[in-house]
All heavy atoms as TSV, in Angstrom:
chain	resi	resn	atom	element	x	y	z
A	1	MET	N	N	-25.719	32.569	76.312
A	1	MET	CA	C	-24.422	32.604	75.651
A	1	MET	C	C	-23.923	31.167	75.483
A	1	MET	O	O	-23.943	30.386	76.416
A	1	MET	CB	C	-23.455	33.432	76.500
A	1	MET	CG	C	-22.073	33.539	75.883
A	1	MET	SD	S	-20.959	34.527	76.905
A	1	MET	CE	C	-21.087	36.053	76.022
A	2	SER	N	N	-23.485	30.818	74.270
A	2	SER	CA	C	-23.002	29.457	74.036
A	2	SER	C	C	-21.563	29.309	74.524
A	2	SER	O	O	-20.772	30.250	74.479
A	2	SER	CB	C	-23.092	29.097	72.557
A	2	SER	OG	O	-22.218	29.904	71.818
A	3	LYS	N	N	-21.271	28.130	74.988
A	3	LYS	CA	C	-19.939	27.847	75.510
A	3	LYS	C	C	-19.052	27.311	74.391
A	3	LYS	O	O	-19.462	26.453	73.620
A	3	LYS	CB	C	-20.052	26.810	76.625
A	3	LYS	CG	C	-18.762	26.595	77.360
A	3	LYS	CD	C	-18.953	25.646	78.528
A	3	LYS	CE	C	-17.622	25.442	79.223
A	3	LYS	NZ	N	-17.744	24.532	80.342
A	4	LEU	N	N	-17.838	27.841	74.283
A	4	LEU	CA	C	-16.892	27.367	73.274
A	4	LEU	C	C	-16.328	26.017	73.689
A	4	LEU	O	O	-16.158	25.750	74.871
A	4	LEU	CB	C	-15.738	28.366	73.101
A	4	LEU	CG	C	-16.102	29.724	72.524
A	4	LEU	CD1	C	-14.887	30.625	72.504
A	4	LEU	CD2	C	-16.683	29.597	71.145
A	5	PRO	N	N	-16.017	25.153	72.705
A	5	PRO	CA	C	-15.422	23.865	73.052
A	5	PRO	C	C	-14.069	24.063	73.720
A	5	PRO	O	O	-13.324	24.970	73.382
A	5	PRO	CB	C	-15.249	23.162	71.705
A	5	PRO	CG	C	-15.770	24.072	70.655
A	5	PRO	CD	C	-16.189	25.349	71.283
A	6	THR	N	N	-13.778	23.215	74.698
A	6	THR	CA	C	-12.494	23.327	75.384
A	6	THR	C	C	-11.485	22.318	74.842
A	6	THR	O	O	-10.300	22.458	75.064
A	6	THR	CB	C	-12.661	23.109	76.897
A	6	THR	OG1	O	-13.287	21.846	77.108
A	6	THR	CG2	C	-13.497	24.209	77.514
A	7	THR	N	N	-11.973	21.304	74.157
A	7	THR	CA	C	-11.095	20.291	73.605
A	7	THR	C	C	-11.069	20.413	72.092
A	7	THR	O	O	-12.112	20.453	71.445
A	7	THR	CB	C	-11.591	18.872	73.977
A	7	THR	OG1	O	-11.678	18.787	75.393
A	7	THR	CG2	C	-10.647	17.823	73.461
A	8	VAL	N	N	-9.874	20.487	71.546
A	8	VAL	CA	C	-9.709	20.559	70.102
A	8	VAL	C	C	-9.179	19.216	69.626
A	8	VAL	O	O	-8.212	18.690	70.169
A	8	VAL	CB	C	-8.729	21.690	69.712
A	8	VAL	CG1	C	-8.462	21.679	68.221
A	8	VAL	CG2	C	-9.272	23.029	70.147
A	9	ILE	N	N	-9.830	18.659	68.619
A	9	ILE	CA	C	-9.379	17.399	68.032
A	9	ILE	C	C	-8.387	17.734	66.933
A	9	ILE	O	O	-8.698	18.498	66.018
A	9	ILE	CB	C	-10.576	16.606	67.481
A	9	ILE	CG1	C	-11.517	16.259	68.636
A	9	ILE	CG2	C	-10.099	15.356	66.743
A	9	ILE	CD1	C	-12.846	15.701	68.212
A	10	LEU	N	N	-7.178	17.185	67.054
A	10	LEU	CA	C	-6.118	17.503	66.097
A	10	LEU	C	C	-5.987	16.483	64.973
A	10	LEU	O	O	-5.290	16.735	64.002
A	10	LEU	CB	C	-4.775	17.638	66.823
A	10	LEU	CG	C	-4.703	18.757	67.853
A	10	LEU	CD1	C	-3.345	18.759	68.535
A	10	LEU	CD2	C	-4.984	20.101	67.215
A	11	GLU	N	N	-6.646	15.335	65.108
A	11	GLU	CA	C	-6.572	14.302	64.077
A	11	GLU	C	C	-7.773	14.430	63.134
A	11	GLU	O	O	-8.897	14.605	63.584
A	11	GLU	CB	C	-6.576	12.907	64.702
A	11	GLU	CG	C	-5.407	12.647	65.636
A	11	GLU	CD	C	-4.062	12.681	64.950
A	11	GLU	OE1	O	-3.942	12.134	63.838
A	11	GLU	OE2	O	-3.121	13.259	65.517
A	12	SER	N	N	-7.506	14.333	61.846
A	12	SER	CA	C	-8.562	14.393	60.851
A	12	SER	C	C	-8.226	13.408	59.737
A	12	SER	O	O	-7.050	13.228	59.398
A	12	SER	CB	C	-8.665	15.805	60.285
A	12	SER	OG	O	-9.735	15.909	59.361
A	13	ILE	N	N	-9.242	12.776	59.197
A	13	ILE	CA	C	-9.024	11.863	58.073
A	13	ILE	C	C	-9.332	12.620	56.792
A	13	ILE	O	O	-10.476	13.024	56.551
A	13	ILE	CB	C	-9.920	10.610	58.190
A	13	ILE	CG1	C	-9.577	9.854	59.467
A	13	ILE	CG2	C	-9.751	9.711	56.956
A	13	ILE	CD1	C	-10.537	8.732	59.811
A	14	LEU	N	N	-8.284	12.850	55.998
A	14	LEU	CA	C	-8.451	13.524	54.714
A	14	LEU	C	C	-8.805	12.482	53.664
A	14	LEU	O	O	-8.171	11.431	53.582
A	14	LEU	CB	C	-7.163	14.241	54.310
A	14	LEU	CG	C	-6.895	15.568	54.992
A	14	LEU	CD1	C	-5.502	16.069	54.662
A	14	LEU	CD2	C	-7.918	16.600	54.560
A	15	THR	N	N	-9.803	12.772	52.844
A	15	THR	CA	C	-10.220	11.876	51.775
A	15	THR	C	C	-10.111	12.607	50.446
A	15	THR	O	O	-10.722	13.670	50.256
A	15	THR	CB	C	-11.664	11.392	51.993
A	15	THR	OG1	O	-11.739	10.736	53.263
A	15	THR	CG2	C	-12.084	10.418	50.901
A	16	CYS	N	N	-9.336	12.037	49.539
A	16	CYS	CA	C	-9.145	12.633	48.227
A	16	CYS	C	C	-10.431	12.504	47.413
A	16	CYS	O	O	-10.957	11.405	47.251
A	16	CYS	CB	C	-7.996	11.931	47.507
A	16	CYS	SG	S	-7.718	12.559	45.824
A	17	PRO	N	N	-10.933	13.627	46.880
A	17	PRO	CA	C	-12.155	13.564	46.087
A	17	PRO	C	C	-11.939	12.946	44.707
A	17	PRO	O	O	-12.891	12.586	44.027
A	17	PRO	CB	C	-12.578	15.031	45.972
A	17	PRO	CG	C	-11.299	15.786	46.077
A	17	PRO	CD	C	-10.433	14.984	47.019
A	18	HIS	N	N	-10.688	12.807	44.301
A	18	HIS	CA	C	-10.383	12.269	42.975
A	18	HIS	C	C	-10.290	10.750	42.961
A	18	HIS	O	O	-10.804	10.110	42.052
A	18	HIS	CB	C	-9.088	12.885	42.434
A	18	HIS	CG	C	-9.179	14.363	42.284
A	18	HIS	ND1	N	-9.758	14.972	41.203
A	18	HIS	CD2	C	-8.789	15.362	43.107
A	18	HIS	CE1	C	-9.735	16.291	41.359
A	18	HIS	NE2	N	-9.148	16.547	42.513
A	19	CYS	N	N	-9.627	10.169	43.975
A	19	CYS	CA	C	-9.426	8.717	43.963
A	19	CYS	C	C	-10.051	8.009	45.169
A	19	CYS	O	O	-10.106	6.793	45.212
A	19	CYS	CB	C	-7.936	8.381	43.877
A	19	CYS	SG	S	-6.998	8.707	45.394
A	20	GLY	N	N	-10.495	8.778	46.166
A	20	GLY	CA	C	-11.135	8.189	47.336
A	20	GLY	C	C	-10.180	7.709	48.420
A	20	GLY	O	O	-10.612	7.207	49.450
A	21	PHE	N	N	-8.875	7.895	48.216
A	21	PHE	CA	C	-7.878	7.477	49.211
A	21	PHE	C	C	-8.032	8.320	50.469
A	21	PHE	O	O	-8.210	9.533	50.406
A	21	PHE	CB	C	-6.469	7.641	48.630
A	21	PHE	CG	C	-5.374	7.240	49.571
A	21	PHE	CD1	C	-5.065	5.906	49.775
A	21	PHE	CD2	C	-4.634	8.199	50.252
A	21	PHE	CE1	C	-4.049	5.527	50.644
A	21	PHE	CE2	C	-3.620	7.839	51.116
A	21	PHE	CZ	C	-3.320	6.498	51.314
A	22	SER	N	N	-7.970	7.678	51.631
A	22	SER	CA	C	-8.091	8.373	52.914
A	22	SER	C	C	-6.855	8.129	53.759
A	22	SER	O	O	-6.297	7.035	53.749
A	22	SER	CB	C	-9.317	7.872	53.678
A	22	SER	OG	O	-10.490	8.192	52.993
A	23	LYS	N	N	-6.473	9.154	54.505
A	23	LYS	CA	C	-5.329	9.036	55.408
A	23	LYS	C	C	-5.550	9.943	56.609
A	23	LYS	O	O	-5.965	11.095	56.462
A	23	LYS	CB	C	-4.035	9.430	54.702
A	23	LYS	CG	C	-2.821	9.234	55.596
A	23	LYS	CD	C	-1.521	9.485	54.867
A	23	LYS	CE	C	-0.364	9.222	55.820
A	23	LYS	NZ	N	0.899	9.608	55.240
A	24	GLN	N	N	-5.258	9.414	57.797
A	24	GLN	CA	C	-5.350	10.222	59.011
A	24	GLN	C	C	-4.125	11.102	59.111
A	24	GLN	O	O	-2.994	10.637	58.955
A	24	GLN	CB	C	-5.458	9.332	60.241
A	24	GLN	CG	C	-5.637	10.129	61.509
A	24	GLN	CD	C	-5.989	9.262	62.701
A	24	GLN	OE1	O	-6.743	8.318	62.576
A	24	GLN	NE2	N	-5.446	9.602	63.841
A	25	GLU	N	N	-4.348	12.365	59.373
A	25	GLU	CA	C	-3.274	13.352	59.502
A	25	GLU	C	C	-3.489	14.163	60.775
A	25	GLU	O	O	-4.613	14.285	61.259
A	25	GLU	CB	C	-3.262	14.306	58.297
A	25	GLU	CG	C	-2.989	13.653	56.967
A	25	GLU	CD	C	-1.532	13.294	56.748
A	25	GLU	OE1	O	-0.689	13.581	57.623
A	25	GLU	OE2	O	-1.231	12.706	55.696
A	26	THR	N	N	-2.414	14.735	61.276
A	26	THR	CA	C	-2.486	15.657	62.403
A	26	THR	C	C	-2.523	17.073	61.851
A	26	THR	O	O	-1.655	17.471	61.077
A	26	THR	CB	C	-1.273	15.480	63.337
A	26	THR	OG1	O	-1.259	14.131	63.806
A	26	THR	CG2	C	-1.353	16.429	64.519
A	27	MET	N	N	-3.532	17.821	62.253
A	27	MET	CA	C	-3.687	19.191	61.751
A	27	MET	C	C	-2.734	20.142	62.484
A	27	MET	O	O	-2.538	20.010	63.691
A	27	MET	CB	C	-5.120	19.663	61.972
A	27	MET	CG	C	-6.136	18.898	61.176
A	27	MET	SD	S	-7.813	19.521	61.404
A	27	MET	CE	C	-8.281	18.704	62.938
A	28	PRO	N	N	-2.164	21.092	61.759
A	28	PRO	CA	C	-1.343	22.092	62.424
A	28	PRO	C	C	-2.218	23.028	63.254
A	28	PRO	O	O	-3.372	23.273	62.907
A	28	PRO	CB	C	-0.681	22.847	61.260
A	28	PRO	CG	C	-1.603	22.645	60.109
A	28	PRO	CD	C	-2.250	21.306	60.311
A	29	THR	N	N	-1.660	23.517	64.347
A	29	THR	CA	C	-2.416	24.447	65.188
A	29	THR	C	C	-1.958	25.889	64.986
A	29	THR	O	O	-2.614	26.814	65.442
A	29	THR	CB	C	-2.257	24.082	66.677
A	29	THR	OG1	O	-0.865	24.101	67.008
A	29	THR	CG2	C	-2.845	22.722	66.972
A	30	ASP	N	N	-0.860	26.066	64.270
A	30	ASP	CA	C	-0.285	27.400	64.119
A	30	ASP	C	C	-0.380	27.955	62.704
A	30	ASP	O	O	0.130	29.030	62.425
A	30	ASP	CB	C	1.177	27.394	64.569
A	30	ASP	CG	C	2.025	26.423	63.771
A	30	ASP	OD1	O	1.476	25.579	63.036
A	30	ASP	OD2	O	3.258	26.508	63.879
A	31	ALA	N	N	-1.024	27.230	61.793
A	31	ALA	CA	C	-1.146	27.689	60.415
A	31	ALA	C	C	-2.238	26.912	59.699
A	31	ALA	O	O	-2.551	25.791	60.071
A	31	ALA	CB	C	0.181	27.491	59.672
A	32	CYS	N	N	-2.810	27.533	58.671
A	32	CYS	CA	C	-3.767	26.829	57.827
A	32	CYS	C	C	-2.999	26.004	56.801
A	32	CYS	O	O	-1.905	26.393	56.386
A	32	CYS	CB	C	-4.653	27.818	57.080
A	32	CYS	SG	S	-5.869	28.610	58.123
A	33	GLN	N	N	-3.571	24.900	56.393
A	33	GLN	CA	C	-2.934	24.085	55.364
A	33	GLN	C	C	-3.727	24.277	54.076
A	33	GLN	O	O	-4.830	23.775	53.926
A	33	GLN	CB	C	-2.883	22.610	55.764
A	33	GLN	CG	C	-2.059	21.812	54.788
A	33	GLN	CD	C	-1.526	20.533	55.393
A	33	GLN	OE1	O	-1.518	20.345	56.605
A	33	GLN	NE2	N	-1.064	19.658	54.538
A	34	PHE	N	N	-3.127	25.033	53.156
A	34	PHE	CA	C	-3.801	25.389	51.919
A	34	PHE	C	C	-3.645	24.322	50.842
A	34	PHE	O	O	-4.427	24.277	49.899
A	34	PHE	CB	C	-3.283	26.721	51.384
A	34	PHE	CG	C	-3.531	27.857	52.330
A	34	PHE	CD1	C	-2.476	28.467	52.983
A	34	PHE	CD2	C	-4.809	28.318	52.587
A	34	PHE	CE1	C	-2.699	29.512	53.856
A	34	PHE	CE2	C	-5.041	29.354	53.457
A	34	PHE	CZ	C	-3.979	29.960	54.102
A	35	TYR	N	N	-2.603	23.496	50.940
A	35	TYR	CA	C	-2.330	22.473	49.935
A	35	TYR	C	C	-2.070	21.138	50.606
A	35	TYR	O	O	-1.507	21.086	51.691
A	35	TYR	CB	C	-1.100	22.841	49.101
A	35	TYR	CG	C	-1.214	24.187	48.447
A	35	TYR	CD1	C	-0.549	25.290	48.968
A	35	TYR	CD2	C	-1.994	24.359	47.313
A	35	TYR	CE1	C	-0.658	26.535	48.375
A	35	TYR	CE2	C	-2.113	25.595	46.713
A	35	TYR	CZ	C	-1.441	26.676	47.240
A	35	TYR	OH	O	-1.570	27.903	46.656
A	36	TYR	N	N	-2.477	20.070	49.930
A	36	TYR	CA	C	-2.199	18.725	50.419
A	36	TYR	C	C	-2.108	17.813	49.205
A	36	TYR	O	O	-3.010	17.798	48.368
A	36	TYR	CB	C	-3.326	18.235	51.349
A	36	TYR	CG	C	-3.106	16.844	51.879
A	36	TYR	CD1	C	-2.291	16.620	52.980
A	36	TYR	CD2	C	-3.708	15.749	51.281
A	36	TYR	CE1	C	-2.085	15.333	53.473
A	36	TYR	CE2	C	-3.510	14.460	51.762
A	36	TYR	CZ	C	-2.693	14.266	52.857
A	36	TYR	OH	O	-2.484	13.001	53.342
A	37	GLU	N	N	-1.005	17.080	49.094
A	37	GLU	CA	C	-0.846	16.154	47.975
A	37	GLU	C	C	-1.321	14.765	48.383
A	37	GLU	O	O	-0.846	14.203	49.369
A	37	GLU	CB	C	0.615	16.078	47.535
A	37	GLU	CG	C	0.791	15.187	46.306
A	37	GLU	CD	C	2.224	15.123	45.817
A	37	GLU	OE1	O	2.800	16.188	45.542
A	37	GLU	OE2	O	2.755	14.006	45.720
A	38	CYS	N	N	-2.263	14.229	47.615
A	38	CYS	CA	C	-2.765	12.888	47.881
A	38	CYS	C	C	-1.621	11.894	47.712
A	38	CYS	O	O	-0.934	11.896	46.704
A	38	CYS	CB	C	-3.909	12.540	46.926
A	38	CYS	SG	S	-4.492	10.841	47.077
A	39	GLU	N	N	-1.453	11.074	48.730
A	39	GLU	CA	C	-0.377	10.089	48.723
A	39	GLU	C	C	-0.579	9.028	47.634
A	39	GLU	O	O	0.378	8.462	47.126
A	39	GLU	CB	C	-0.337	9.415	50.095
A	39	GLU	CG	C	0.933	8.698	50.419
A	39	GLU	CD	C	0.915	8.197	51.850
A	39	GLU	OE1	O	1.021	9.032	52.776
A	39	GLU	OE2	O	0.775	6.975	52.035
A	40	ASN	N	N	-1.832	8.793	47.268
A	40	ASN	CA	C	-2.146	7.736	46.306
A	40	ASN	C	C	-2.056	8.214	44.856
A	40	ASN	O	O	-1.297	7.666	44.063
A	40	ASN	CB	C	-3.539	7.176	46.585
A	40	ASN	CG	C	-3.887	6.002	45.730
A	40	ASN	OD1	O	-3.162	5.010	45.706
A	40	ASN	ND2	N	-4.979	6.088	45.013
A	41	CYS	N	N	-2.818	9.260	44.502
A	41	CYS	CA	C	-2.886	9.688	43.097
A	41	CYS	C	C	-2.056	10.933	42.797
A	41	CYS	O	O	-1.990	11.380	41.656
A	41	CYS	CB	C	-4.326	9.899	42.667
A	41	CYS	SG	S	-5.140	11.360	43.384
A	42	LYS	N	N	-1.463	11.522	43.829
A	42	LYS	CA	C	-0.582	12.694	43.709
A	42	LYS	C	C	-1.314	13.974	43.296
A	42	LYS	O	O	-0.681	14.959	42.921
A	42	LYS	CB	C	0.586	12.436	42.746
A	42	LYS	CG	C	1.404	11.204	43.088
A	42	LYS	CD	C	2.000	11.269	44.469
A	42	LYS	CE	C	2.828	10.031	44.774
A	42	LYS	NZ	N	3.072	9.851	46.178
A	43	THR	N	N	-2.641	13.983	43.366
A	43	THR	CA	C	-3.403	15.193	43.082
A	43	THR	C	C	-3.153	16.207	44.189
A	43	THR	O	O	-3.145	15.854	45.367
A	43	THR	CB	C	-4.917	14.882	43.002
A	43	THR	OG1	O	-5.141	13.999	41.912
A	43	THR	CG2	C	-5.741	16.143	42.810
A	44	LEU	N	N	-2.950	17.459	43.813
A	44	LEU	CA	C	-2.749	18.528	44.787
A	44	LEU	C	C	-4.115	19.088	45.163
A	44	LEU	O	O	-4.811	19.679	44.328
A	44	LEU	CB	C	-1.858	19.632	44.210
A	44	LEU	CG	C	-1.470	20.735	45.175
A	44	LEU	CD1	C	-0.644	20.185	46.337
A	44	LEU	CD2	C	-0.706	21.824	44.450
A	45	LEU	N	N	-4.517	18.862	46.408
A	45	LEU	CA	C	-5.809	19.340	46.886
A	45	LEU	C	C	-5.679	20.761	47.392
A	45	LEU	O	O	-4.681	21.120	48.028
A	45	LEU	CB	C	-6.326	18.446	48.015
A	45	LEU	CG	C	-6.465	16.963	47.719
A	45	LEU	CD1	C	-7.019	16.238	48.939
A	45	LEU	CD2	C	-7.349	16.726	46.517
A	46	ARG	N	N	-6.697	21.559	47.098
A	46	ARG	CA	C	-6.789	22.935	47.585
A	46	ARG	C	C	-8.166	23.101	48.197
A	46	ARG	O	O	-9.107	22.406	47.814
A	46	ARG	CB	C	-6.619	23.910	46.422
A	46	ARG	CG	C	-5.236	23.829	45.823
A	46	ARG	CD	C	-5.066	24.863	44.727
A	46	ARG	NE	N	-3.719	24.731	44.169
A	46	ARG	CZ	C	-3.456	24.590	42.901
A	46	ARG	NH1	N	-4.417	24.556	42.020
A	46	ARG	NH2	N	-2.204	24.474	42.488
A	47	PRO	N	N	-8.330	24.033	49.136
A	47	PRO	CA	C	-9.643	24.208	49.767
A	47	PRO	C	C	-10.724	24.558	48.748
A	47	PRO	O	O	-10.462	25.226	47.749
A	47	PRO	CB	C	-9.431	25.381	50.728
A	47	PRO	CG	C	-7.967	25.497	50.904
A	47	PRO	CD	C	-7.338	24.959	49.662
A	48	LYS	N	N	-11.942	24.092	49.021
A	48	LYS	CA	C	-13.083	24.488	48.207
A	48	LYS	C	C	-13.372	25.959	48.471
A	48	LYS	O	O	-13.022	26.498	49.533
A	48	LYS	CB	C	-14.315	23.669	48.596
A	48	LYS	CG	C	-14.209	22.202	48.280
A	48	LYS	CD	C	-15.452	21.479	48.782
A	48	LYS	CE	C	-15.347	19.992	48.579
A	48	LYS	NZ	N	-16.519	19.284	49.147
A	49	GLN	N	N	-14.009	26.610	47.516
A	49	GLN	CA	C	-14.351	28.017	47.678
A	49	GLN	C	C	-15.179	28.207	48.945
A	49	GLN	O	O	-16.129	27.470	49.193
A	49	GLN	CB	C	-15.130	28.514	46.472
A	49	GLN	CG	C	-15.375	30.006	46.516
A	49	GLN	CD	C	-15.992	30.527	45.226
A	49	GLN	OE1	O	-16.132	29.818	44.256
A	49	GLN	NE2	N	-16.365	31.785	45.249
A	50	GLY	N	N	-14.763	29.149	49.771
A	50	GLY	CA	C	-15.460	29.430	51.023
A	50	GLY	C	C	-14.879	28.723	52.232
A	50	GLY	O	O	-15.203	29.059	53.357
A	51	ASP	N	N	-14.019	27.716	52.001
A	51	ASP	CA	C	-13.357	27.009	53.104
A	51	ASP	C	C	-11.969	27.598	53.316
A	51	ASP	O	O	-11.339	28.083	52.380
A	51	ASP	CB	C	-13.227	25.516	52.810
A	51	ASP	CG	C	-14.541	24.766	52.963
A	51	ASP	OD1	O	-15.473	25.313	53.587
A	51	ASP	OD2	O	-14.629	23.634	52.460
A	52	CYS	N	N	-11.488	27.527	54.545
A	52	CYS	CA	C	-10.202	28.141	54.868
A	52	CYS	C	C	-9.009	27.223	54.607
A	52	CYS	O	O	-7.896	27.693	54.435
A	52	CYS	CB	C	-10.192	28.619	56.317
A	52	CYS	SG	S	-10.429	27.297	57.516
A	53	CYS	N	N	-9.245	25.892	54.604
A	53	CYS	CA	C	-8.112	24.977	54.454
A	53	CYS	C	C	-8.589	23.614	53.935
A	53	CYS	O	O	-9.788	23.371	53.835
A	53	CYS	CB	C	-7.374	24.811	55.782
A	53	CYS	SG	S	-8.363	24.002	57.056
A	54	VAL	N	N	-7.647	22.742	53.613
A	54	VAL	CA	C	-7.996	21.420	53.074
A	54	VAL	C	C	-8.726	20.561	54.106
A	54	VAL	O	O	-9.541	19.721	53.735
A	54	VAL	CB	C	-6.760	20.668	52.518
A	54	VAL	CG1	C	-6.209	21.373	51.295
A	54	VAL	CG2	C	-5.691	20.473	53.565
A	55	TYR	N	N	-8.475	20.777	55.384
A	55	TYR	CA	C	-9.163	19.991	56.415
A	55	TYR	C	C	-10.643	20.348	56.472
A	55	TYR	O	O	-11.490	19.478	56.668
A	55	TYR	CB	C	-8.502	20.175	57.784
A	55	TYR	CG	C	-7.139	19.555	57.827
A	55	TYR	CD1	C	-5.989	20.322	57.751
A	55	TYR	CD2	C	-6.992	18.179	57.893
A	55	TYR	CE1	C	-4.739	19.736	57.755
A	55	TYR	CE2	C	-5.747	17.577	57.897
A	55	TYR	CZ	C	-4.619	18.371	57.830
A	55	TYR	OH	O	-3.381	17.776	57.820
A	56	CYS	N	N	-10.962	21.613	56.295
A	56	CYS	CA	C	-12.370	22.019	56.294
A	56	CYS	C	C	-13.091	21.520	55.037
A	56	CYS	O	O	-14.285	21.286	55.062
A	56	CYS	CB	C	-12.477	23.536	56.420
A	56	CYS	SG	S	-12.058	24.120	58.081
A	57	SER	N	N	-12.358	21.340	53.946
A	57	SER	CA	C	-12.958	20.871	52.697
A	57	SER	C	C	-13.018	19.350	52.583
A	57	SER	O	O	-14.008	18.811	52.093
A	57	SER	CB	C	-12.170	21.412	51.495
A	57	SER	OG	O	-12.299	22.803	51.388
A	58	PHE	N	N	-11.957	18.654	52.995
A	58	PHE	CA	C	-11.846	17.223	52.717
A	58	PHE	C	C	-11.606	16.362	53.950
A	58	PHE	O	O	-11.424	15.161	53.826
A	58	PHE	CB	C	-10.711	16.973	51.706
A	58	PHE	CG	C	-10.843	17.804	50.465
A	58	PHE	CD1	C	-9.999	18.872	50.232
A	58	PHE	CD2	C	-11.839	17.533	49.546
A	58	PHE	CE1	C	-10.123	19.647	49.093
A	58	PHE	CE2	C	-11.981	18.306	48.405
A	58	PHE	CZ	C	-11.119	19.370	48.177
A	59	GLY	N	N	-11.589	16.970	55.124
A	59	GLY	CA	C	-11.300	16.231	56.345
A	59	GLY	C	C	-12.540	15.782	57.092
A	59	GLY	O	O	-13.643	16.291	56.874
A	60	SER	N	N	-12.335	14.838	57.997
A	60	SER	CA	C	-13.429	14.362	58.845
A	60	SER	C	C	-13.700	15.331	59.996
A	60	SER	O	O	-14.758	15.280	60.623
A	60	SER	CB	C	-13.101	12.977	59.406
A	60	SER	OG	O	-11.915	13.021	60.185
A	61	MET	N	N	-12.730	16.202	60.284
A	61	MET	CA	C	-12.862	17.237	61.314
A	61	MET	C	C	-12.415	18.567	60.726
A	61	MET	O	O	-11.437	18.613	59.988
A	61	MET	CB	C	-11.966	16.928	62.526
A	61	MET	CG	C	-12.406	15.745	63.357
A	61	MET	SD	S	-14.029	15.945	64.109
A	61	MET	CE	C	-13.803	17.383	65.137
A	62	PRO	N	N	-13.088	19.659	61.077
A	62	PRO	CA	C	-12.616	20.968	60.636
A	62	PRO	C	C	-11.340	21.351	61.394
A	62	PRO	O	O	-11.024	20.770	62.430
A	62	PRO	CB	C	-13.773	21.902	60.971
A	62	PRO	CG	C	-14.508	21.220	62.074
A	62	PRO	CD	C	-14.314	19.745	61.860
A	63	CYS	N	N	-10.644	22.336	60.892
A	63	CYS	CA	C	-9.380	22.764	61.503
A	63	CYS	C	C	-9.602	23.321	62.907
A	63	CYS	O	O	-10.717	23.708	63.273
A	63	CYS	CB	C	-8.689	23.778	60.609
A	63	CYS	SG	S	-9.545	25.365	60.484
A	64	PRO	N	N	-8.543	23.365	63.734
A	64	PRO	CA	C	-8.674	23.832	65.122
A	64	PRO	C	C	-9.331	25.201	65.292
A	64	PRO	O	O	-10.221	25.330	66.141
A	64	PRO	CB	C	-7.230	23.817	65.637
A	64	PRO	CG	C	-6.612	22.676	64.882
A	64	PRO	CD	C	-7.199	22.790	63.494
A	65	PRO	N	N	-8.980	26.240	64.508
A	65	PRO	CA	C	-9.665	27.525	64.719
A	65	PRO	C	C	-11.173	27.443	64.478
A	65	PRO	O	O	-11.951	28.047	65.208
A	65	PRO	CB	C	-9.005	28.456	63.700
A	65	PRO	CG	C	-7.647	27.864	63.494
A	65	PRO	CD	C	-7.860	26.379	63.572
A	66	ILE	N	N	-11.588	26.679	63.488
A	66	ILE	CA	C	-13.020	26.541	63.216
A	66	ILE	C	C	-13.691	25.741	64.334
A	66	ILE	O	O	-14.807	26.061	64.752
A	66	ILE	CB	C	-13.254	25.903	61.835
A	66	ILE	CG1	C	-12.685	26.791	60.721
A	66	ILE	CG2	C	-14.737	25.610	61.602
A	66	ILE	CD1	C	-13.281	28.184	60.642
A	67	GLN	N	N	-13.016	24.726	64.862
A	67	GLN	CA	C	-13.561	23.976	65.997
A	67	GLN	C	C	-13.787	24.898	67.193
A	67	GLN	O	O	-14.725	24.721	67.959
A	67	GLN	CB	C	-12.615	22.840	66.408
A	67	GLN	CG	C	-12.572	21.683	65.437
A	67	GLN	CD	C	-11.638	20.611	65.937
A	67	GLN	OE1	O	-11.739	20.145	67.083
A	67	GLN	NE2	N	-10.717	20.193	65.086
A	68	LEU	N	N	-12.903	25.886	67.343
A	68	LEU	CA	C	-13.016	26.832	68.454
A	68	LEU	C	C	-13.945	27.996	68.112
A	68	LEU	O	O	-14.030	28.963	68.857
A	68	LEU	CB	C	-11.621	27.361	68.831
A	68	LEU	CG	C	-10.697	26.323	69.463
A	68	LEU	CD1	C	-9.285	26.883	69.602
A	68	LEU	CD2	C	-11.233	25.879	70.804
A	69	GLN	N	N	-14.614	27.891	66.969
A	69	GLN	CA	C	-15.592	28.872	66.508
A	69	GLN	C	C	-14.995	30.261	66.364
A	69	GLN	O	O	-15.581	31.254	66.764
A	69	GLN	CB	C	-16.815	28.884	67.429
A	69	GLN	CG	C	-17.520	27.571	67.467
A	69	GLN	CD	C	-18.695	27.593	68.425
A	69	GLN	OE1	O	-18.936	28.553	69.119
A	69	GLN	NE2	N	-19.428	26.489	68.462
A	70	ARG	N	N	-13.825	30.294	65.764
A	70	ARG	CA	C	-13.239	31.595	65.437
A	70	ARG	C	C	-12.721	31.542	64.009
A	70	ARG	O	O	-12.541	30.462	63.450
A	70	ARG	CB	C	-12.116	31.965	66.411
A	70	ARG	CG	C	-10.950	31.023	66.389
A	70	ARG	CD	C	-9.878	31.478	67.374
A	70	ARG	NE	N	-8.652	30.817	67.045
A	70	ARG	CZ	C	-7.829	30.271	67.924
A	70	ARG	NH1	N	-8.110	30.339	69.199
A	70	ARG	NH2	N	-6.729	29.676	67.531
A	71	LYS	N	N	-12.488	32.680	63.454
A	71	LYS	CA	C	-12.027	32.751	62.072
A	71	LYS	C	C	-10.654	32.102	61.940
A	71	LYS	O	O	-9.789	32.288	62.780
A	71	LYS	CB	C	-11.978	34.208	61.617
A	71	LYS	CG	C	-11.671	34.346	60.154
A	71	LYS	CD	C	-11.769	35.775	59.716
A	71	LYS	CE	C	-11.432	35.832	58.238
A	71	LYS	NZ	N	-11.780	37.090	57.655
A	72	CYS	N	N	-10.464	31.350	60.889
A	72	CYS	CA	C	-9.190	30.656	60.655
A	72	CYS	C	C	-8.148	31.634	60.131
A	72	CYS	O	O	-8.453	32.439	59.261
A	72	CYS	CB	C	-9.398	29.511	59.675
A	72	CYS	SG	S	-7.978	28.449	59.493
A	73	CYS	N	N	-6.991	31.509	60.634
A	73	CYS	CA	C	-5.778	32.209	60.177
A	73	CYS	C	C	-6.075	33.520	59.499
A	73	CYS	O	O	-5.522	33.944	58.578
A	73	CYS	CB	C	-4.957	31.290	59.301
A	73	CYS	SG	S	-4.588	29.746	60.126
């Protein structure tokens, strides 16, 4: 039986696929983040098909529920 991670990383670097701008953000632990506006180009990012949130699509770390190997929100 595999052991679930006990530490969840809450910081993720989001990178805009349109302009390449990156910013470190703190991920919410109580909700999925479906939208994120790029601070640089103002593009509204949405999760890629099959991903639960913008962090799973464009972040350096997946969201907390996915890190804990459970279904997101």
